[in-house]
N, C-alpha and C positions, 0 to 999 in steps of 0.2 A: 405478521403484517408489519409493514413499515409505517412509521409515524407520519401523519399528514403534514406535508409541507416541509419536512425535515428542517424545522426552524432552528435558529441559533440556540434558543432557550432549551429546546429538547435535547440537542447535542450536549449542551453543558450539563443538564440534569442527568443525562445518561452517563456522563463521564467520558464521552467519546472525544471531546476536545482535547483531553489529556492524552488519550490514545494517539490522536493525530500529532500532538507535540512530540511524543516519544518516537513514533514512526518516522517523522520527518528528521528528527535528530539522529536516529540510527542510520537512515539513508545518507544524510550529509556526512556524518563521521565515517561511515563505512566506505563511501565513495572517495573521501579524502585519503583514508588509509590505503585503499586500493591503489591510488595514484602513487603514494609514497613508497609502497612496497613493490611496484612494478620493476622488474629487472630490465636493464638496457632500454630505458625510456627515451623515445625520440619525439619531442614536441611538434616537430614539423609534419610528420606523416604517419604517426603511430595510430593504427586503427583501434587499438585498445583504449584510446582516449575518448571514443565516442560516448560510451555509457557515462563515465564520470563528468564529461563536458556538458551533458544534458541534465544529469541527476543533481549535481551540486547547485546550479542556479534554481532548478525547480524546487528542491527541498528548502532552499533559502527563501524563495517567494512564499512557500507554504508557511514557514515560520513567521514571516512578516505579516501574513494575513491572519494567522492565529493571534499574534500580538495585538492586532487591530480588532480582535473579537469577531472574526469572520470565519468560523470553523467550517461552514459548508463550502465556501469558495476554496478554502485551504485544502480540504479533502479532495475536491474535484481536481485541483491543480496537481496534488500529489499522485492520485490514482491514475488519472488520464495521462499525466506527464510520464509516469513510470511505464504505462502501456505504450506510449509513443516512443520512449527510449528503447524499450524491448523490441519494438517493431523495426525501428530504424537500424538498430544494431544487427538484427537478424537479416535484414535485406543487404546491408553493407558488408557484413563480416563473413558469415558462414551459413546463411539460410537456416534450415531447421537444425543444423548441427551446432549452431551457436549456443553457448551455455545459458544465455539470458532467456531463451525460450522457456526455460524452467521457471521463469518469473511469472508467466501468464496465470497459472493457478493461484499464485500468491496475490496477484492483483485482483482477481475475481473474489478471493477471500476477503481482501481489504475493503472491497466495495460493499460488503455487508454493512459497514458503518453508515452508508448512504441509503440503504434500503433495497428492496427487491428490484426496482427499476434499474438501479446502478449495477446490481449483480447480473441481471439479464443483459444489460447493455455491454458491459465489459466481457461477459462470457461469449455472447454472439460475435462481438468484434474480434475476440481472440480466436475463436473457431474459424471465422472467415479468413483471418490473416494466415493462420497455420495451413489451411487448405490451399490458399493462394500461393504461399511459399512453396508448398510441396509441388503444386502444378508448375510453378515458374522454374523450380530447380529441375524438375523432370524434363521440361522443355528447354533447358539450358538458357534461360533468360536472365539468370542472376550472375553476378561476378563469380569467378572461381573461389571456392571456399578458402578462407584464411584461418586455418585451425590454430587455436591458441595453445600455449604450453600447458602442461599438467598443473603447474603452479598457479597460473592465471585461472584455469578452470576451477581449481579447488577454491580459490578466493571468491569467485563468483557464486559458487554453490553455498559457501559458508555465509556470505552476505545475505543471500536470498533466504536461507534457513533462519538466520538470525532475525531478520525482519518478521518472518512468519511466526516464529516462536514467540517473539516479543509481543506482537499483536495479539496472538491467541491467549497468552498469559494475562495480559493487561485487560483484554475484553472480558475474560472469565472473572477476573478480580472485580471489575466494575459491575458485572452482572450480579455477583454475590453481594456487593455493597448496596446495589439497587434493591435487591430482594430483602436485605436486612432492614433497610429504611422503610420499605413497604410494610414489612411485618410489624415494625415498631409503630408505624402510623396506624395500622389496623388495630393493634393491641391498645393503643392510646384511645382510639375512637370507641373501642368496646368498653374500656374502663369508664370513659365519660358517659356513655349510654347507660352503663350500670348505675353510676352515681345519680344520673338524672332520674332513673326509674325508682331508686330508693327514696329520693326526695318527694316523688309523687305518691 
């Protein structure tokens, strides 16, 4: 079950604010690296710029919110911003054939940090968009697919997998830390109760 209210204090206690810091940093640095490594970049009309043009400011806003001790707002900006970026890129670039569609499961996974409601929200929204994209593409309502190069496709997959792997590893680490602190607190309480019983 998700914690009631998803308060800033709970996120900090669970270590999820640090996870958000790391996720936003990975997205920012990965998007910047993607831009720097793109071959034959044309700033005027290159459709490959859509993703980085949205993700760089979004991750920057997320980091600013985290600096101001607002992890809940930061996570919403990062998760829903990534969802919006994926959707816009899919519509504009290649429909269901765009590599960024692979990011939808990663976004739903990241929504775990905000609780069950966020997971259901991002999951349902992603399913609806994928179904709509499939119908629109079948009805030829979308622009002609602009398939990217193998190099660009590889970079996108690597970035998405890097974010998912980082999130999974850090969340697992924070869960282990949380359990260790809980066990230490339980042991301390048991010792105090034993000492009190001996005095009586």
